[in-house]
mmCIF file of the N, C-alpha and C atoms, coordinates in Angstrom:
data_MODEL
# 
_entry.id   MODEL 
# 
loop_
_atom_site.group_PDB 
_atom_site.id 
_atom_site.type_symbol 
_atom_site.label_atom_id 
_atom_site.label_alt_id 
_atom_site.label_comp_id 
_atom_site.label_asym_id 
_atom_site.label_entity_id 
_atom_site.label_seq_id 
_atom_site.pdbx_PDB_ins_code 
_atom_site.Cartn_x 
_atom_site.Cartn_y 
_atom_site.Cartn_z 
_atom_site.occupancy 
_atom_site.B_iso_or_equiv 
_atom_site.pdbx_formal_charge 
_atom_site.auth_seq_id 
_atom_site.auth_comp_id 
_atom_site.auth_asym_id 
_atom_site.auth_atom_id 
_atom_site.pdbx_PDB_model_num 
ATOM 1   N N  . MET A 1 1  ? 11.844 2.685   17.960  1.00 0.00 ? 1  MET A N  1 
ATOM 2   C CA . MET A 1 1  ? 11.421 1.303   17.773  1.00 0.00 ? 1  MET A CA 1 
ATOM 3   C C  . MET A 1 1  ? 10.125 1.031   18.517  1.00 0.00 ? 1  MET A C  1 
ATOM 4   N N  . SER A 1 2  ? 9.926  1.683   19.657  1.00 0.00 ? 2  SER A N  1 
ATOM 5   C CA . SER A 1 2  ? 8.696  1.438   20.409  1.00 0.00 ? 2  SER A CA 1 
ATOM 6   C C  . SER A 1 2  ? 7.486  1.942   19.636  1.00 0.00 ? 2  SER A C  1 
ATOM 7   N N  . GLY A 1 3  ? 7.663  2.977   18.798  1.00 0.00 ? 3  GLY A N  1 
ATOM 8   C CA . GLY A 1 3  ? 6.560  3.461   17.977  1.00 0.00 ? 3  GLY A CA 1 
ATOM 9   C C  . GLY A 1 3  ? 6.086  2.398   17.007  1.00 0.00 ? 3  GLY A C  1 
ATOM 10  N N  . LEU A 1 4  ? 7.018  1.661   16.441  1.00 0.00 ? 4  LEU A N  1 
ATOM 11  C CA . LEU A 1 4  ? 6.670  0.586   15.521  1.00 0.00 ? 4  LEU A CA 1 
ATOM 12  C C  . LEU A 1 4  ? 5.973  -0.542  16.258  1.00 0.00 ? 4  LEU A C  1 
ATOM 13  N N  . LYS A 1 5  ? 6.428  -0.860  17.468  1.00 0.00 ? 5  LYS A N  1 
ATOM 14  C CA . LYS A 1 5  ? 5.767  -1.902  18.265  1.00 0.00 ? 5  LYS A CA 1 
ATOM 15  C C  . LYS A 1 5  ? 4.348  -1.484  18.613  1.00 0.00 ? 5  LYS A C  1 
ATOM 16  N N  . ASN A 1 6  ? 4.148  -0.212  18.933  1.00 0.00 ? 6  ASN A N  1 
ATOM 17  C CA . ASN A 1 6  ? 2.802  0.276   19.222  1.00 0.00 ? 6  ASN A CA 1 
ATOM 18  C C  . ASN A 1 6  ? 1.911  0.139   17.997  1.00 0.00 ? 6  ASN A C  1 
ATOM 19  N N  . GLN A 1 7  ? 2.458  0.400   16.817  1.00 0.00 ? 7  GLN A N  1 
ATOM 20  C CA . GLN A 1 7  ? 1.669  0.262   15.594  1.00 0.00 ? 7  GLN A CA 1 
ATOM 21  C C  . GLN A 1 7  ? 1.285  -1.192  15.359  1.00 0.00 ? 7  GLN A C  1 
ATOM 22  N N  . GLU A 1 8  ? 2.188  -2.112  15.653  1.00 0.00 ? 8  GLU A N  1 
ATOM 23  C CA . GLU A 1 8  ? 1.895  -3.526  15.426  1.00 0.00 ? 8  GLU A CA 1 
ATOM 24  C C  . GLU A 1 8  ? 0.809  -4.034  16.358  1.00 0.00 ? 8  GLU A C  1 
ATOM 25  N N  . SER A 1 9  ? 0.719  -3.483  17.572  1.00 0.00 ? 9  SER A N  1 
ATOM 26  C CA . SER A 1 9  ? -0.289 -3.952  18.519  1.00 0.00 ? 9  SER A CA 1 
ATOM 27  C C  . SER A 1 9  ? -1.654 -3.315  18.273  1.00 0.00 ? 9  SER A C  1 
ATOM 28  N N  . ASN A 1 10 ? -1.705 -2.230  17.519  1.00 0.00 ? 10 ASN A N  1 
ATOM 29  C CA . ASN A 1 10 ? -2.961 -1.562  17.207  1.00 0.00 ? 10 ASN A CA 1 
ATOM 30  C C  . ASN A 1 10 ? -3.485 -2.085  15.871  1.00 0.00 ? 10 ASN A C  1 
ATOM 31  N N  . PRO A 1 11 ? -4.642 -2.773  15.872  1.00 0.00 ? 11 PRO A N  1 
ATOM 32  C CA . PRO A 1 11 ? -5.139 -3.359  14.626  1.00 0.00 ? 11 PRO A CA 1 
ATOM 33  C C  . PRO A 1 11 ? -5.504 -2.320  13.569  1.00 0.00 ? 11 PRO A C  1 
ATOM 34  N N  . ASN A 1 12 ? -5.724 -1.079  13.960  1.00 0.00 ? 12 ASN A N  1 
ATOM 35  C CA . ASN A 1 12 ? -6.082 -0.040  12.997  1.00 0.00 ? 12 ASN A CA 1 
ATOM 36  C C  . ASN A 1 12 ? -4.896 0.826   12.591  1.00 0.00 ? 12 ASN A C  1 
ATOM 37  N N  . SER A 1 13 ? -3.696 0.438   12.998  1.00 0.00 ? 13 SER A N  1 
ATOM 38  C CA . SER A 1 13 ? -2.520 1.239   12.676  1.00 0.00 ? 13 SER A CA 1 
ATOM 39  C C  . SER A 1 13 ? -2.260 1.223   11.171  1.00 0.00 ? 13 SER A C  1 
ATOM 40  N N  . GLU A 1 14 ? -1.524 2.229   10.720  1.00 0.00 ? 14 GLU A N  1 
ATOM 41  C CA . GLU A 1 14 ? -1.177 2.301   9.301   1.00 0.00 ? 14 GLU A CA 1 
ATOM 42  C C  . GLU A 1 14 ? -0.414 1.056   8.865   1.00 0.00 ? 14 GLU A C  1 
ATOM 43  N N  . LEU A 1 15 ? 0.479  0.578   9.723   1.00 0.00 ? 15 LEU A N  1 
ATOM 44  C CA . LEU A 1 15 ? 1.265  -0.607  9.387   1.00 0.00 ? 15 LEU A CA 1 
ATOM 45  C C  . LEU A 1 15 ? 0.368  -1.828  9.202   1.00 0.00 ? 15 LEU A C  1 
ATOM 46  N N  . ASN A 1 16 ? -0.573 -2.036  10.095  1.00 0.00 ? 16 ASN A N  1 
ATOM 47  C CA . ASN A 1 16 ? -1.465 -3.189  9.977   1.00 0.00 ? 16 ASN A CA 1 
ATOM 48  C C  . ASN A 1 16 ? -2.426 -3.049  8.803   1.00 0.00 ? 16 ASN A C  1 
ATOM 49  N N  . GLN A 1 17 ? -2.859 -1.821  8.508   1.00 0.00 ? 17 GLN A N  1 
ATOM 50  C CA . GLN A 1 17 ? -3.696 -1.606  7.328   1.00 0.00 ? 17 GLN A CA 1 
ATOM 51  C C  . GLN A 1 17 ? -2.919 -1.964  6.065   1.00 0.00 ? 17 GLN A C  1 
ATOM 52  N N  . LEU A 1 18 ? -1.658 -1.535  6.019   1.00 0.00 ? 18 LEU A N  1 
ATOM 53  C CA . LEU A 1 18 ? -0.819 -1.828  4.861   1.00 0.00 ? 18 LEU A CA 1 
ATOM 54  C C  . LEU A 1 18 ? -0.586 -3.330  4.728   1.00 0.00 ? 18 LEU A C  1 
ATOM 55  N N  . LYS A 1 19 ? -0.293 -3.992  5.838   1.00 0.00 ? 19 LYS A N  1 
ATOM 56  C CA . LYS A 1 19 ? -0.092 -5.447  5.807   1.00 0.00 ? 19 LYS A CA 1 
ATOM 57  C C  . LYS A 1 19 ? -1.333 -6.158  5.277   1.00 0.00 ? 19 LYS A C  1 
ATOM 58  N N  . ALA A 1 20 ? -2.505 -5.732  5.718   1.00 0.00 ? 20 ALA A N  1 
ATOM 59  C CA . ALA A 1 20 ? -3.751 -6.365  5.273   1.00 0.00 ? 20 ALA A CA 1 
ATOM 60  C C  . ALA A 1 20 ? -3.947 -6.186  3.773   1.00 0.00 ? 20 ALA A C  1 
ATOM 61  N N  . LEU A 1 21 ? -3.641 -5.015  3.259   1.00 0.00 ? 21 LEU A N  1 
ATOM 62  C CA . LEU A 1 21 ? -3.776 -4.779  1.821   1.00 0.00 ? 21 LEU A CA 1 
ATOM 63  C C  . LEU A 1 21 ? -2.757 -5.589  1.028   1.00 0.00 ? 21 LEU A C  1 
ATOM 64  N N  . LEU A 1 22 ? -1.539 -5.682  1.549   1.00 0.00 ? 22 LEU A N  1 
ATOM 65  C CA . LEU A 1 22 ? -0.485 -6.397  0.828   1.00 0.00 ? 22 LEU A CA 1 
ATOM 66  C C  . LEU A 1 22 ? -0.624 -7.912  0.922   1.00 0.00 ? 22 LEU A C  1 
ATOM 67  N N  . ASP A 1 23 ? -1.471 -8.390  1.822   1.00 0.00 ? 23 ASP A N  1 
ATOM 68  C CA . ASP A 1 23 ? -1.735 -9.827  1.906   1.00 0.00 ? 23 ASP A CA 1 
ATOM 69  C C  . ASP A 1 23 ? -2.572 -10.309 0.726   1.00 0.00 ? 23 ASP A C  1 
ATOM 70  N N  . GLN A 1 24 ? -3.158 -9.380  -0.010  1.00 0.00 ? 24 GLN A N  1 
ATOM 71  C CA . GLN A 1 24 ? -3.984 -9.716  -1.167  1.00 0.00 ? 24 GLN A CA 1 
ATOM 72  C C  . GLN A 1 24 ? -3.139 -9.574  -2.436  1.00 0.00 ? 24 GLN A C  1 
ATOM 73  N N  . PRO A 1 25 ? -3.505 -10.286 -3.493  1.00 0.00 ? 25 PRO A N  1 
ATOM 74  C CA . PRO A 1 25 ? -2.761 -10.121 -4.754  1.00 0.00 ? 25 PRO A CA 1 
ATOM 75  C C  . PRO A 1 25 ? -2.929 -8.689  -5.273  1.00 0.00 ? 25 PRO A C  1 
ATOM 76  N N  . THR A 1 26 ? -1.842 -7.929  -5.354  1.00 0.00 ? 26 THR A N  1 
ATOM 77  C CA . THR A 1 26 ? -1.941 -6.515  -5.717  1.00 0.00 ? 26 THR A CA 1 
ATOM 78  C C  . THR A 1 26 ? -2.492 -6.301  -7.119  1.00 0.00 ? 26 THR A C  1 
ATOM 79  N N  . GLU A 1 27 ? -2.256 -7.234  -8.015  1.00 0.00 ? 27 GLU A N  1 
ATOM 80  C CA . GLU A 1 27 ? -2.764 -7.081  -9.382  1.00 0.00 ? 27 GLU A CA 1 
ATOM 81  C C  . GLU A 1 27 ? -4.292 -7.128  -9.429  1.00 0.00 ? 27 GLU A C  1 
ATOM 82  N N  . ASP A 1 28 ? -4.919 -7.742  -8.427  1.00 0.00 ? 28 ASP A N  1 
ATOM 83  C CA . ASP A 1 28 ? -6.375 -7.868  -8.403  1.00 0.00 ? 28 ASP A CA 1 
ATOM 84  C C  . ASP A 1 28 ? -7.067 -6.775  -7.600  1.00 0.00 ? 28 ASP A C  1 
ATOM 85  N N  . LEU A 1 29 ? -6.301 -5.935  -6.919  1.00 0.00 ? 29 LEU A N  1 
ATOM 86  C CA . LEU A 1 29 ? -6.897 -4.904  -6.069  1.00 0.00 ? 29 LEU A CA 1 
ATOM 87  C C  . LEU A 1 29 ? -7.506 -3.782  -6.904  1.00 0.00 ? 29 LEU A C  1 
ATOM 88  N N  . PRO A 1 30 ? -8.593 -3.186  -6.411  1.00 0.00 ? 30 PRO A N  1 
ATOM 89  C CA . PRO A 1 30 ? -9.135 -2.011  -7.104  1.00 0.00 ? 30 PRO A CA 1 
ATOM 90  C C  . PRO A 1 30 ? -8.141 -0.851  -7.031  1.00 0.00 ? 30 PRO A C  1 
ATOM 91  N N  . LEU A 1 31 ? -8.264 0.066   -7.952  1.00 0.00 ? 31 LEU A N  1 
ATOM 92  C CA . LEU A 1 31 ? -7.346 1.197   -8.027  1.00 0.00 ? 31 LEU A CA 1 
ATOM 93  C C  . LEU A 1 31 ? -7.307 1.990   -6.720  1.00 0.00 ? 31 LEU A C  1 
ATOM 94  N N  . ILE A 1 32 ? -8.437 2.170   -6.076  1.00 0.00 ? 32 ILE A N  1 
ATOM 95  C CA . ILE A 1 32 ? -8.484 2.928   -4.820  1.00 0.00 ? 32 ILE A CA 1 
ATOM 96  C C  . ILE A 1 32 ? -7.619 2.260   -3.749  1.00 0.00 ? 32 ILE A C  1 
ATOM 97  N N  . SER A 1 33 ? -7.580 0.941   -3.736  1.00 0.00 ? 33 SER A N  1 
ATOM 98  C CA . SER A 1 33 ? -6.745 0.223   -2.766  1.00 0.00 ? 33 SER A CA 1 
ATOM 99  C C  . SER A 1 33 ? -5.263 0.414   -3.074  1.00 0.00 ? 33 SER A C  1 
ATOM 100 N N  . LEU A 1 34 ? -4.934 0.493   -4.348  1.00 0.00 ? 34 LEU A N  1 
ATOM 101 C CA . LEU A 1 34 ? -3.541 0.748   -4.727  1.00 0.00 ? 34 LEU A CA 1 
ATOM 102 C C  . LEU A 1 34 ? -3.106 2.143   -4.291  1.00 0.00 ? 34 LEU A C  1 
ATOM 103 N N  . TYR A 1 35 ? -4.008 3.108   -4.418  1.00 0.00 ? 35 TYR A N  1 
ATOM 104 C CA . TYR A 1 35 ? -3.702 4.456   -3.924  1.00 0.00 ? 35 TYR A CA 1 
ATOM 105 C C  . TYR A 1 35 ? -3.528 4.445   -2.408  1.00 0.00 ? 35 TYR A C  1 
ATOM 106 N N  . ARG A 1 36 ? -4.338 3.660   -1.725  1.00 0.00 ? 36 ARG A N  1 
ATOM 107 C CA . ARG A 1 36 ? -4.228 3.552   -0.266  1.00 0.00 ? 36 ARG A CA 1 
ATOM 108 C C  . ARG A 1 36 ? -2.883 2.924   0.123   1.00 0.00 ? 36 ARG A C  1 
ATOM 109 N N  . ILE A 1 37 ? -2.477 1.882   -0.600  1.00 0.00 ? 37 ILE A N  1 
ATOM 110 C CA . ILE A 1 37 ? -1.173 1.258   -0.344  1.00 0.00 ? 37 ILE A CA 1 
ATOM 111 C C  . ILE A 1 37 ? -0.066 2.291   -0.526  1.00 0.00 ? 37 ILE A C  1 
ATOM 112 N N  . ARG A 1 38 ? -0.149 3.043   -1.619  1.00 0.00 ? 38 ARG A N  1 
ATOM 113 C CA . ARG A 1 38 ? 0.885  4.050   -1.888  1.00 0.00 ? 38 ARG A CA 1 
ATOM 114 C C  . ARG A 1 38 ? 0.926  5.095   -0.774  1.00 0.00 ? 38 ARG A C  1 
ATOM 115 N N  . TYR A 1 39 ? -0.241 5.543   -0.332  1.00 0.00 ? 39 TYR A N  1 
ATOM 116 C CA . TYR A 1 39 ? -0.309 6.536   0.748   1.00 0.00 ? 39 TYR A CA 1 
ATOM 117 C C  . TYR A 1 39 ? 0.288  5.989   2.048   1.00 0.00 ? 39 TYR A C  1 
ATOM 118 N N  . LEU A 1 40 ? -0.163 4.793   2.443   1.00 0.00 ? 40 LEU A N  1 
ATOM 119 C CA . LEU A 1 40 ? 0.326  4.211   3.699   1.00 0.00 ? 40 LEU A CA 1 
ATOM 120 C C  . LEU A 1 40 ? 1.831  3.969   3.650   1.00 0.00 ? 40 LEU A C  1 
ATOM 121 N N  . ALA A 1 41 ? 2.312  3.460   2.525   1.00 0.00 ? 41 ALA A N  1 
ATOM 122 C CA . ALA A 1 41 ? 3.745  3.202   2.388   1.00 0.00 ? 41 ALA A CA 1 
ATOM 123 C C  . ALA A 1 41 ? 4.541  4.503   2.430   1.00 0.00 ? 41 ALA A C  1 
ATOM 124 N N  . THR A 1 42 ? 3.982  5.573   1.874   1.00 0.00 ? 42 THR A N  1 
ATOM 125 C CA . THR A 1 42 ? 4.637  6.876   1.948   1.00 0.00 ? 42 THR A CA 1 
ATOM 126 C C  . THR A 1 42 ? 4.724  7.338   3.395   1.00 0.00 ? 42 THR A C  1 
ATOM 127 N N  . GLU A 1 43 ? 3.621  7.209   4.124   1.00 0.00 ? 43 GLU A N  1 
ATOM 128 C CA . GLU A 1 43 ? 3.591  7.613   5.531   1.00 0.00 ? 43 GLU A CA 1 
ATOM 129 C C  . GLU A 1 43 ? 4.588  6.807   6.373   1.00 0.00 ? 43 GLU A C  1 
ATOM 130 N N  . LEU A 1 44 ? 4.798  5.556   6.004   1.00 0.00 ? 44 LEU A N  1 
ATOM 131 C CA . LEU A 1 44 ? 5.689  4.673   6.754   1.00 0.00 ? 44 LEU A CA 1 
ATOM 132 C C  . LEU A 1 44 ? 7.110  4.651   6.180   1.00 0.00 ? 44 LEU A C  1 
ATOM 133 N N  . SER A 1 45 ? 7.377  5.503   5.190   1.00 0.00 ? 45 SER A N  1 
ATOM 134 C CA . SER A 1 45 ? 8.699  5.616   4.555   1.00 0.00 ? 45 SER A CA 1 
ATOM 135 C C  . SER A 1 45 ? 9.181  4.289   3.980   1.00 0.00 ? 45 SER A C  1 
ATOM 136 N N  . MET A 1 46 ? 8.298  3.602   3.294   1.00 0.00 ? 46 MET A N  1 
ATOM 137 C CA . MET A 1 46 ? 8.644  2.334   2.639   1.00 0.00 ? 46 MET A CA 1 
ATOM 138 C C  . MET A 1 46 ? 8.727  2.590   1.134   1.00 0.00 ? 46 MET A C  1 
ATOM 139 N N  . GLU A 1 47 ? 9.860  3.142   0.708   1.00 0.00 ? 47 GLU A N  1 
ATOM 140 C CA . GLU A 1 47 ? 10.013 3.595   -0.670  1.00 0.00 ? 47 GLU A CA 1 
ATOM 141 C C  . GLU A 1 47 ? 9.826  2.484   -1.706  1.00 0.00 ? 47 GLU A C  1 
ATOM 142 N N  . ALA A 1 48 ? 10.298 1.285   -1.421  1.00 0.00 ? 48 ALA A N  1 
ATOM 143 C CA . ALA A 1 48 ? 10.159 0.188   -2.385  1.00 0.00 ? 48 ALA A CA 1 
ATOM 144 C C  . ALA A 1 48 ? 8.686  -0.152  -2.604  1.00 0.00 ? 48 ALA A C  1 
ATOM 145 N N  . VAL A 1 49 ? 7.896  -0.101  -1.546  1.00 0.00 ? 49 VAL A N  1 
ATOM 146 C CA . VAL A 1 49 ? 6.463  -0.388  -1.661  1.00 0.00 ? 49 VAL A CA 1 
ATOM 147 C C  . VAL A 1 49 ? 5.775  0.735   -2.428  1.00 0.00 ? 49 VAL A C  1 
ATOM 148 N N  . VAL A 1 50 ? 6.168  1.979   -2.159  1.00 0.00 ? 50 VAL A N  1 
ATOM 149 C CA . VAL A 1 50 ? 5.610  3.126   -2.884  1.00 0.00 ? 50 VAL A CA 1 
ATOM 150 C C  . VAL A 1 50 ? 5.883  2.974   -4.377  1.00 0.00 ? 50 VAL A C  1 
ATOM 151 N N  . THR A 1 51 ? 7.117  2.650   -4.718  1.00 0.00 ? 51 THR A N  1 
ATOM 152 C CA . THR A 1 51 ? 7.506  2.491   -6.120  1.00 0.00 ? 51 THR A CA 1 
ATOM 153 C C  . THR A 1 51 ? 6.727  1.366   -6.783  1.00 0.00 ? 51 THR A C  1 
ATOM 154 N N  . HIS A 1 52 ? 6.610  0.237   -6.113  1.00 0.00 ? 52 HIS A N  1 
ATOM 155 C CA . HIS A 1 52 ? 5.884  -0.905  -6.664  1.00 0.00 ? 52 HIS A CA 1 
ATOM 156 C C  . HIS A 1 52 ? 4.409  -0.558  -6.880  1.00 0.00 ? 52 HIS A C  1 
ATOM 157 N N  . ALA A 1 53 ? 3.795  0.068   -5.895  1.00 0.00 ? 53 ALA A N  1 
ATOM 158 C CA . ALA A 1 53 ? 2.387  0.454   -6.018  1.00 0.00 ? 53 ALA A CA 1 
ATOM 159 C C  . ALA A 1 53 ? 2.204  1.432   -7.174  1.00 0.00 ? 53 ALA A C  1 
ATOM 160 N N  . GLN A 1 54 ? 3.113  2.390   -7.307  1.00 0.00 ? 54 GLN A N  1 
ATOM 161 C CA . GLN A 1 54 ? 3.005  3.373   -8.387  1.00 0.00 ? 54 GLN A CA 1 
ATOM 162 C C  . GLN A 1 54 ? 3.143  2.705   -9.749  1.00 0.00 ? 54 GLN A C  1 
ATOM 163 N N  . GLN A 1 55 ? 4.010  1.719   -9.862  1.00 0.00 ? 55 GLN A N  1 
ATOM 164 C CA . GLN A 1 55 ? 4.161  1.001   -11.132 1.00 0.00 ? 55 GLN A CA 1 
ATOM 165 C C  . GLN A 1 55 ? 2.868  0.287   -11.511 1.00 0.00 ? 55 GLN A C  1 
ATOM 166 N N  . ILE A 1 56 ? 2.220  -0.329  -10.542 1.00 0.00 ? 56 ILE A N  1 
ATOM 167 C CA . ILE A 1 56 ? 0.959  -1.022  -10.816 1.00 0.00 ? 56 ILE A CA 1 
ATOM 168 C C  . ILE A 1 56 ? -0.121 -0.013  -11.185 1.00 0.00 ? 56 ILE A C  1 
ATOM 169 N N  . ILE A 1 57 ? -0.167 1.121   -10.470 1.00 0.00 ? 57 ILE A N  1 
ATOM 170 C CA . ILE A 1 57 ? -1.143 2.175   -10.777 1.00 0.00 ? 57 ILE A CA 1 
ATOM 171 C C  . ILE A 1 57 ? -0.934 2.671   -12.204 1.00 0.00 ? 57 ILE A C  1 
ATOM 172 N N  . ASP A 1 58 ? 0.313  2.949   -12.573 1.00 0.00 ? 58 ASP A N  1 
ATOM 173 C CA . ASP A 1 58 ? 0.614  3.436   -13.920 1.00 0.00 ? 58 ASP A CA 1 
ATOM 174 C C  . ASP A 1 58 ? 0.210  2.422   -14.983 1.00 0.00 ? 58 ASP A C  1 
ATOM 175 N N  . LYS A 1 59 ? 0.511  1.153   -14.731 1.00 0.00 ? 59 LYS A N  1 
ATOM 176 C CA . LYS A 1 59 ? 0.157  0.096   -15.678 1.00 0.00 ? 59 LYS A CA 1 
ATOM 177 C C  . LYS A 1 59 ? -1.363 0.005   -15.832 1.00 0.00 ? 59 LYS A C  1 
ATOM 178 N N  . ARG A 1 60 ? -2.075 0.096   -14.717 1.00 0.00 ? 60 ARG A N  1 
ATOM 179 C CA . ARG A 1 60 ? -3.533 0.015   -14.731 1.00 0.00 ? 60 ARG A CA 1 
ATOM 180 C C  . ARG A 1 60 ? -4.138 1.207   -15.477 1.00 0.00 ? 60 ARG A C  1 
ATOM 181 N N  . LYS A 1 61 ? -3.605 2.409   -15.239 1.00 0.00 ? 61 LYS A N  1 
ATOM 182 C CA . LYS A 1 61 ? -4.104 3.608   -15.921 1.00 0.00 ? 61 LYS A CA 1 
ATOM 183 C C  . LYS A 1 61 ? -3.862 3.512   -17.425 1.00 0.00 ? 61 LYS A C  1 
ATOM 184 N N  . LEU A 1 62 ? -2.705 3.005   -17.804 1.00 0.00 ? 62 LEU A N  1 
ATOM 185 C CA . LEU A 1 62 ? -2.385 2.843   -19.214 1.00 0.00 ? 62 LEU A CA 1 
ATOM 186 C C  . LEU A 1 62 ? -3.352 1.868   -19.868 1.00 0.00 ? 62 LEU A C  1 
ATOM 187 N N  . ALA A 1 63 ? -3.646 0.775   -19.200 1.00 0.00 ? 63 ALA A N  1 
ATOM 188 C CA . ALA A 1 63 ? -4.580 -0.217  -19.735 1.00 0.00 ? 63 ALA A CA 1 
ATOM 189 C C  . ALA A 1 63 ? -5.987 0.368   -19.868 1.00 0.00 ? 63 ALA A C  1 
ATOM 190 N N  . MET A 1 64 ? -6.370 1.232   -18.929 1.00 0.00 ? 64 MET A N  1 
ATOM 191 C CA . MET A 1 64 ? -7.704 1.835   -18.976 1.00 0.00 ? 64 MET A CA 1 
ATOM 192 C C  . MET A 1 64 ? -7.821 2.851   -20.105 1.00 0.00 ? 64 MET A C  1 
ATOM 193 N N  . SER A 1 65 ? -6.713 3.481   -20.490 1.00 0.00 ? 65 SER A N  1 
ATOM 194 C CA . SER A 1 65 ? -6.763 4.513   -21.522 1.00 0.00 ? 65 SER A CA 1 
ATOM 195 C C  . SER A 1 65 ? -6.705 3.935   -22.936 1.00 0.00 ? 65 SER A C  1 
ATOM 196 N N  . GLU A 1 66 ? -6.399 2.663   -23.051 1.00 0.00 ? 66 GLU A N  1 
ATOM 197 C CA . GLU A 1 66 ? -6.298 2.048   -24.391 1.00 0.00 ? 66 GLU A CA 1 
ATOM 198 C C  . GLU A 1 66 ? -7.643 1.629   -24.909 1.00 0.00 ? 66 GLU A C  1 
# 
């Protein structure tokens, strides 16, 4: 638990980076930011966030290929 507290106090921590990205509307984020969300959520073992980010990435890729 202290590791998580250390991450919260560090403004450059993976957790704070993820929070900053998720504070924005995910549908409006550039694809690179969605990949970053997926990466950070994977590192932090947040499976629901990983799944959600991947769904948006897949939807965006499908729209780009049409």
